C-alpha positions as CSV (number, residue, x, y, z in Angstrom):
1,X,0.0,26.4,30.5
2,X,-1.9,28.5,28.0
3,X,-0.6,32.0,27.7
4,X,-2.7,35.1,28.2
5,X,-4.0,36.5,24.9
6,X,-2.5,39.8,23.9
7,X,-3.4,42.6,21.4
8,X,-1.9,40.6,18.5
9,X,-4.2,37.6,19.4
10,X,-7.2,39.9,19.5
11,X,-6.4,41.5,16.2
12,X,-5.7,38.2,14.5
13,X,-9.0,36.8,15.8
14,X,-10.8,39.7,14.2
15,X,-9.1,39.1,10.9
16,X,-10.8,35.7,10.5
17,X,-13.9,35.9,8.3
18,X,-16.2,34.2,10.9
19,X,-14.8,36.4,13.7
20,X,-15.4,39.5,11.6
21,X,-19.0,38.5,11.2
22,X,-19.2,38.0,15.0
23,X,-17.6,41.4,15.5
24,X,-20.1,43.0,13.2
25,X,-22.9,41.7,15.4
26,X,-21.1,43.2,18.4
27,X,-20.3,46.8,19.3
28,X,-17.8,49.3,18.1
29,X,-17.2,52.8,19.4
30,X,-14.6,55.5,19.0
31,X,-13.2,57.9,21.7
32,X,-11.3,61.0,20.8
33,X,-9.0,62.9,23.2
34,X,-8.0,66.4,22.4
35,X,-5.3,66.8,25.1
36,X,-2.5,65.1,23.1
37,X,0.1,66.0,25.8
38,X,-1.2,63.1,28.0
39,X,-1.7,60.5,25.3
40,X,1.7,58.8,26.0
41,X,0.8,58.4,29.6
42,X,-2.7,57.3,28.7
43,X,-1.5,54.5,26.4
44,X,1.4,53.5,28.6
45,X,4.9,52.3,27.5
46,X,4.5,50.1,24.5
47,X,0.7,50.6,24.8
48,X,0.8,48.6,28.1
49,X,-2.3,50.3,29.5
50,X,-4.3,49.5,26.4
51,X,-3.1,45.9,26.5
52,X,-4.2,45.7,30.2
53,X,-7.7,46.9,29.3
54,X,-7.9,44.4,26.4
55,X,-6.9,41.5,28.5
56,X,-9.1,42.3,31.4
57,X,-12.2,43.3,29.5
58,X,-12.0,41.0,26.4
59,X,-12.1,43.8,23.8
60,X,-9.8,45.0,21.0
61,X,-8.4,48.5,21.1
62,X,-6.9,50.3,18.2
63,X,-5.3,53.7,18.5
64,X,-4.6,56.1,15.7
65,X,-3.5,59.6,16.6
66,X,-5.8,60.9,19.3
67,X,-8.6,58.5,18.4
68,X,-9.1,55.2,20.0
69,X,-11.4,52.5,18.5
70,X,-12.9,49.8,20.8
71,X,-14.5,46.6,19.5
72,X,-16.0,43.7,21.3
73,X,-19.2,42.6,23.2
74,X,-21.4,45.6,23.8
75,X,-21.2,45.7,27.6
76,X,-17.4,45.3,27.6
77,X,-17.0,48.0,25.0
78,X,-19.0,50.4,27.2
79,X,-16.9,49.5,30.2
80,X,-13.6,50.0,28.3
81,X,-14.8,53.4,27.0
82,X,-15.7,54.6,30.5
83,X,-12.4,53.4,32.0
84,X,-10.4,55.1,29.2
85,X,-12.3,58.3,29.9
86,X,-11.6,57.9,33.6
87,X,-7.9,57.2,32.9
88,X,-7.8,60.4,30.8
89,X,-9.5,62.5,33.5
90,X,-7.1,61.2,36.1
91,X,-4.1,62.3,34.1
92,X,-5.7,65.8,33.5
93,X,-6.1,66.3,37.2
94,X,-2.4,65.5,37.8
95,X,-2.8,62.1,39.3
96,X,-0.5,59.2,38.4
97,X,-1.7,56.3,36.3
98,X,-0.3,52.9,36.9
99,X,-1.6,49.3,36.5
100,X,-3.0,49.4,40.1
101,X,-5.0,52.6,39.4
102,X,-6.3,51.0,36.1
103,X,-7.3,47.9,37.9
104,X,-9.3,50.0,40.4
105,X,-11.1,51.8,37.6
106,X,-11.9,48.5,35.9
107,X,-13.3,47.3,39.2
108,X,-15.6,50.3,39.4
109,X,-16.6,50.2,35.7
110,X,-20.2,49.5,35.0
111,X,-21.2,51.2,38.3
112,X,-22.6,54.8,38.7
113,X,-19.6,55.5,40.9
114,X,-17.2,55.6,38.0
115,X,-19.1,58.2,36.0
116,X,-19.7,60.6,38.8
117,X,-16.5,60.3,40.8
118,X,-13.8,60.1,38.2
119,X,-15.2,62.0,35.1
120,X,-16.9,64.7,37.1
121,X,-20.3,64.3,35.7
122,X,-22.4,67.3,36.8
123,X,-25.2,64.9,37.8
124,X,-23.0,63.2,40.3
125,X,-20.5,65.4,42.0
126,X,-17.0,63.8,42.2
127,X,-15.9,62.4,45.6
128,X,-12.3,63.1,46.4
129,X,-10.1,64.1,49.3
130,X,-7.6,66.9,48.7
131,X,-4.4,67.1,50.9
132,X,-1.2,69.1,50.6
133,X,0.5,66.4,48.6
134,X,-2.2,64.6,46.6
135,X,-5.8,64.2,45.7
136,X,-7.3,60.9,46.7
137,X,-10.2,59.5,44.7
138,X,-12.0,56.2,45.4
139,X,-10.4,53.1,44.1
140,X,-13.4,50.8,44.7
141,X,-17.1,51.3,45.1
142,X,-16.9,50.6,48.8
143,X,-14.2,53.3,49.2
144,X,-16.6,55.7,47.5
145,X,-19.2,54.9,50.1
146,X,-16.6,55.1,52.9
147,X,-15.6,58.6,51.7
148,X,-19.3,59.7,51.8
149,X,-19.6,58.4,55.4
150,X,-16.4,60.2,56.4
151,X,-17.9,63.5,55.2
152,X,-21.2,63.1,56.9
153,X,-21.2,60.7,59.9
154,X,-19.9,61.4,63.4
155,X,-18.5,57.9,64.2
156,X,-17.5,55.5,61.4
157,X,-16.4,51.8,61.9
158,X,-14.3,50.6,59.0
159,X,-14.0,46.9,58.9
160,X,-12.1,44.7,56.5
161,X,-8.8,43.1,55.5
162,X,-5.4,44.7,54.9
163,X,-5.0,46.7,51.7
164,X,-8.5,48.2,51.5
165,X,-7.5,51.7,52.4
166,X,-9.4,51.9,55.7
167,X,-6.8,53.8,57.7
168,X,-5.1,55.6,54.8
169,X,-8.4,57.2,53.5
170,X,-9.3,58.1,57.1
171,X,-6.0,59.8,57.6
172,X,-6.3,61.7,54.3
173,X,-9.8,62.9,55.4
174,X,-8.4,64.0,58.7
175,X,-5.5,65.9,57.1
176,X,-8.0,67.6,54.7
177,X,-10.2,68.8,57.5
178,X,-7.2,70.0,59.6
179,X,-5.9,72.0,56.6
180,X,-9.3,73.7,56.0
181,X,-9.7,74.3,59.7
182,X,-12.9,72.4,60.3
183,X,-11.1,70.6,63.1
184,X,-8.3,71.9,65.4
185,X,-6.6,68.7,66.2
186,X,-5.8,65.3,64.6
187,X,-5.5,62.4,67.0
188,X,-4.3,59.0,65.8
189,X,-4.2,56.1,68.1
190,X,-3.9,52.3,68.2
191,X,-3.2,49.5,70.7
192,X,0.5,49.8,71.4
193,X,1.1,46.0,71.4
194,X,-1.2,43.1,70.5
195,X,-1.9,41.8,74.0
196,X,-2.2,44.3,76.8
197,X,0.2,47.2,75.8
198,X,3.1,45.7,77.8
199,X,5.8,48.3,77.0
200,X,8.2,48.1,79.9
201,X,10.6,45.7,78.3
202,X,11.3,48.0,75.3
203,X,14.4,50.3,75.5
204,X,14.2,54.1,75.6
205,X,11.6,56.7,76.8
206,X,7.9,56.4,76.3
207,X,8.0,57.8,72.8
208,X,10.7,55.3,71.8
209,X,8.6,52.5,73.2
210,X,5.4,53.3,71.4
211,X,6.6,54.8,68.1
212,X,7.3,51.4,66.4
213,X,3.7,50.4,66.9
214,X,2.4,53.7,65.5
215,X,4.7,53.8,62.5
216,X,1.9,53.0,60.0
217,X,0.0,56.1,61.1
218,X,3.2,58.3,60.6
219,X,3.6,56.8,57.1
220,X,0.1,57.8,56.1
221,X,0.6,61.3,57.4
222,X,3.8,61.8,55.5
223,X,2.1,60.6,52.4
224,X,-0.6,63.3,52.7
225,X,1.5,66.2,54.0
226,X,5.1,67.4,53.6
227,X,7.3,65.9,56.3
228,X,8.3,69.3,57.7
229,X,4.6,70.2,58.2
230,X,3.9,66.9,59.9
231,X,6.8,67.4,62.3
232,X,5.8,71.0,63.0
233,X,2.2,70.1,63.7
234,X,3.2,67.2,65.9
235,X,5.5,69.5,67.9
236,X,2.7,72.1,68.3
237,X,0.2,69.5,69.4
238,X,-2.1,69.9,66.4
239,X,-1.3,66.3,65.5
240,X,-1.1,63.7,68.3
241,X,-0.1,60.1,67.8
242,X,-0.4,58.0,70.9
243,X,-1.4,54.5,72.2
244,X,-5.0,54.1,73.3
245,X,-4.1,54.0,76.9
246,X,-3.2,57.7,76.7
247,X,-6.8,58.5,75.8
248,X,-8.2,57.7,79.3
249,X,-9.8,60.6,81.2
250,X,-9.8,63.0,78.2
251,X,-12.6,64.7,76.2
252,X,-11.6,65.0,72.5
253,X,-13.4,68.1,71.2
254,X,-12.8,69.9,67.9
255,X,-10.8,66.8,66.8
256,X,-10.6,64.2,64.1
257,X,-9.8,61.0,66.0
258,X,-8.7,57.7,64.4
259,X,-8.3,54.4,66.1
260,X,-6.3,51.9,64.1
261,X,-6.0,48.1,64.7
262,X,-9.2,48.3,66.8
263,X,-9.7,44.6,66.7
264,X,-7.0,44.3,69.3
265,X,-8.7,46.5,71.9
266,X,-10.6,45.0,74.8
267,X,-14.2,45.8,75.5
268,X,-13.2,48.1,78.3
269,X,-10.7,50.0,76.1
270,X,-13.2,50.4,73.3
271,X,-15.9,51.8,75.6
272,X,-13.4,54.1,77.1
273,X,-12.3,55.3,73.7
274,X,-15.8,55.9,72.2
275,X,-16.9,57.8,75.2
276,X,-14.0,60.3,74.7
277,X,-16.0,61.8,71.8
278,X,-16.5,65.6,72.1
279,X,-18.2,68.5,70.4
280,X,-17.4,69.2,66.8
281,X,-15.4,66.0,66.4
282,X,-15.3,63.0,64.1
283,X,-14.2,59.5,65.1
284,X,-13.1,56.6,62.8
285,X,-12.5,53.2,64.2
286,X,-10.5,50.9,61.8
287,X,-9.9,47.2,62.2
288,X,-9.9,43.7,60.7
289,X,-12.2,41.4,62.7
290,X,-10.4,38.4,61.3
291,X,-7.0,39.4,62.7
292,X,-7.6,39.5,66.4
293,X,-4.4,39.0,68.4
294,X,-5.6,39.5,72.0
295,X,-6.2,36.5,74.2
296,X,-9.6,35.0,73.7
297,X,-9.9,36.1,70.1
298,X,-12.9,37.8,68.6
299,X,-15.1,36.9,71.6
300,X,-13.1,39.4,73.6
301,X,-12.5,42.0,70.9
302,X,-13.7,45.5,71.7
303,X,-14.3,46.1,68.0
304,X,-16.5,43.0,67.6
305,X,-18.5,44.0,70.7
306,X,-18.9,47.6,69.7
307,X,-20.2,46.9,66.2
308,X,-22.7,44.4,67.6
309,X,-24.0,46.9,70.1
310,X,-23.9,50.1,68.1
311,X,-24.7,49.3,64.5
312,X,-27.9,51.2,63.6
313,X,-27.3,54.0,66.1
314,X,-28.1,57.4,64.6
315,X,-25.0,59.3,63.5
316,X,-22.9,56.1,63.3
317,X,-22.0,54.2,60.2
318,X,-20.3,50.8,59.5
319,X,-18.4,50.2,56.3
320,X,-17.5,46.6,55.6
321,X,-14.7,46.0,53.1
322,X,-14.0,42.6,51.5
323,X,-11.1,41.0,49.6
324,X,-12.6,42.5,46.4
325,X,-11.8,46.0,47.8
326,X,-8.1,45.4,48.2
327,X,-6.4,48.3,46.4
328,X,-2.7,47.4,46.9
329,X,-0.8,45.3,44.4
330,X,-3.2,42.7,43.0
331,X,-1.2,39.9,44.6
332,X,-2.2,41.3,48.1
333,X,-5.8,40.5,47.3
334,X,-4.9,37.0,46.2
335,X,-2.9,36.4,49.4
336,X,-5.7,37.7,51.6
337,X,-8.2,35.5,49.8
338,X,-6.0,32.5,50.2
339,X,-5.6,33.0,53.9
340,X,-9.3,33.7,54.5
341,X,-10.3,30.6,52.6
342,X,-8.3,28.3,54.9
343,X,-8.8,27.6,58.6
344,X,-6.1,28.0,61.2
């Protein structure tokens, strides 16, 4: 199996006379960074981040001091330059920089999203969500659109495979709005079990029965807020995490409401949930239409039915993520793609 070219391969190629002539017909640019304190993190250990850019974009990158020279095809040089600037800006704002973050920036390169969101171009205000523990910026173009919808629409349906950030970004937006006081409560819900919320066989009280199914929502909360704040707000009722059956008969006003794993709701449950919407509230419904576990499959899914009925209604938005938007470890995207490409 042929090995992946590295920086040495690229440099050796440019040393050949014919390749030097080709390079002369291509593009070369230089980027200078004044904040030398972050250069080590920008380059990565043993220049790993520069190597990643070279291998992904087909360019040669040479660093000398605080200056970085980029050579290669014109479009790829421009993309590499923009990604480097975005990487640098990310470090300046105190965010971590790892291979996953770099892959996300590469995926957004060449799009208007990257310039406005990451570098803070005054012509395109940056899109981000600030929480107590971190600042979340988009890691794909679709996430950028999703964040815009979360800030402007009343009800948002977020559809797509695992790893695209549907629920995590929604929880981050909810936490941000709770912190600034634009909502008074944060309500997180999901079907307690895949088929009918049959909880009686589980040991313990009701909280013990449902908590295992709601754990992903707790995990997202703890990632956005200090654990002691999460626990205090849960105890006070500012944050409520409950199965969808507990929503019946309520009006959810002054609240940010999130329904996760919505593909496993019935039509009746989905109608009940959506009609709980109250004044000064925002509602996000997340699910993967290809992972329906209730009897009858997607034909009986409340998510499938709701999107078909409501898409296009004023004040409501639908965001559709694909495998290309997976922002977990790159292998997650390949796994999802492999499963979606094969029948049952």
